[in-house]
Every structure is written in C-alpha cells, then in structure tokens.
N, C-alpha and C positions, 0 to 999 in steps of 0.2 A: 852389395844382390848383384850377381852375377848372373848371364841370360837364363842360366840354368836353376834359378834361387838359392842357390846355395851362399849361406853368409860368410862372410870375412871380417874379425873385427879389425876395427881399425888401430892401427898402432902410431900410439902418441908419437909428435913430431914430424910424421908421415905427412909428406902436402897431397892432398886432393888430387884428382884428374879428369879435366873435364869429362863430360858423358859419364860419369862413373854412375851409377846408382846407390843412392844408401837407404836405410831402412830405421827410420826415426821414431825412438822408443819415449813416450814421457810416460813419465813413472811418479804415480798422486799417491802422496800418505798421509793419511787421515785419524785420528783420533776417536772422532766422531761418525756418527751416522751424517750426511748430508743428502739436501733436498734442492735439484738445480742447480750444476754445478756444472762451470765453464770454464772451458781452456784454452788459451790464445797463446800460441804458437808461431811468434812473427820466426820470417826462415831472413836468413842471412841475404846478401843481395846476388850471393855467386848459385842461392838453389833455386831450383823449382819443384814444388810439392808435384806431385803424381796424383790426381783424381782417377781412381779404379772406376768410376761413373760412366768416365770420359769413353767409347768408342778406340781400340787400342792400346790405349791409355799404358794399361798392365804390361809390365817391364820383365816382371819376373811373378812367378805363383805369388798370390799372397794371399791376403783376410776375403771371406769369400760371403758376401752379402747373406743377412738372414731375413728373412720377411716374415710376418704375422699372416694371419688365418688371413685378414684383413687386406693384404697386398699392403701394408705400409713398409717401409725399412724399418725393421728392427734393431739392428748393430750389424755390426761387422765380427767377424770369430774366425780364428786361423786355424781352419781344422783339425790340419795335419801335427800339429800341438796341440791342440785344444787340450785345456783340464779337464773339459766334458766329456771324453774318449772310453768309451767303455767296454772292458775286456770282449763285451761282443762283435765289438766292431762296428756298432751302432749310437750314434747321437742322441742320447737322449735328451728332450723338449726341455729346452728353457723357457720360464717365462721372463718377461721383457725387463722384471723388476732385477734379475739376476747378473745383466749383461754390465760389465765396465761403462762405456759410453754407446747411446743409441744412436748418434748423430753426427756425420764430419760434414763440416765447410771448406774446402778449399777455394783457395785465391791465391793470387801469382805472391803476393808477399806475407802471406798468413794461413796457419792450418790450427781452425777450433774446434775443440771437441768437447761436448753437450752429455749430462747424466741427467737421467731424471732424478735420482736415486745413488749414492755408497754408501757400501756400509763403512763403516772402521776397517783400515786394513790399508792393504797396496794396491793400487788397481794400475793399469796401462792404456795408454792408447796409440797406437801403430800408423806411421805411414812413409809413403815412399817420396823420398825427393830428386832430382837428378842433379848433379855438377853442370851446371851453364856458362860460368866464366871461369878468366882465369885473376889470381891476386891476392891479396890480402883483407880480410872482412871480418867485419865485428857481428858477432850472433847476439843480436839482441835477447835480452831474459823472458823466460818466457813466465805467465801467470796465469795461475789456478784461482776460483774465487767463485763463491756462493751467488747469484744471481740475486737472491733477493736482498742479500747481506753483503754486499762490495767491502765489507771493511775486514770484511771476515777472507784474507785470500793470503798469499804466499807468491814469489818471486824467485827464479832460477837465477844463476851468476851471469854474468853475463862473459863472451869467452871471444875467440876468437880464433880464426880459421884460414888456410892457407891455400891456396889454388895453383897447384902447379902450371906452366906456358901450354899450351898446345903443340902438340908435338908434329 
C-alpha cells in the first residue's frame, strides 16, 4: 500500500523493503455456521501491525469504523469497495450479525479478530502492517478456532519472508 492508498500485489520472491506498508488479508472459509470465532495472526518479527484506532496511525485510507446506536464499535467496513454499496450511492444499515469480524485487537506481535457469528462461507479480516527490520524471517501460522470448542480449529501453513537491507 502506498501513501495514496494504492494497492500493489506482492511478487513472489521479491524482497520487501523496510518502511513498506502491507495490507494483510486473512481469509476464513467455513462449511457451517459458527458462533464465537477467534482468529489469531501472529506476525513475523519484521512486521508491526498498525492499529487504526491510534491517532495518526493510519498510513493509507483504510477501513472505516462502524458504530451502532449505542456508540459501541461494531466492526470495520471498507466503504469504497464494500459489497454493501447500493446503486444510489448510500450504504444500507447493516445489522451487527451480518458483519464478518466485529472486533480486532492489535498487539506488537499479533492481531486477533473476533466474530460473534460467521455464516457458512468465506469471510475476511484485513489489517495493515509496516515492515520494520531487514533479514529473513519466519511467519508463524494463523490459527482460527471456535472459542467454546477450541478443538474445532484450523491453521495456515508457515512461510518465510525476506526483507532487503535499508538503502
């Protein structure tokens, strides 16, 4: 993601650059409706997640926070590309149970996404991270599970990433 918010897909084998902002998209597919789903995405040591709630933390235009009538954070919806955009140019009211992930928690080494309910199908949780150091790093697996049934879970494969030296 560049400073104007333009996204460029990464090319496999091309090293990342320190200071580069990445848009991370976690895709979760389920055959069944699930309640209380948690997705834990531990970041590689070279990445630092960007918490959009912090003042001046957003580097590029991104998801817009959505609040319900009581002021509670309902979730994050990327309004310009939203599937809920109507032809009239206005956004329809979305009940909380139709949002993919209602809450995201940002830590230095992990991003956690929570969903009260996920219907059968494919869902996404997206966040941005900045590349902060050079070298070769291991990216730990992402873990998705049902909070009340932790044995009902899935893991992504482990991978590695190369970050070029600072110029």
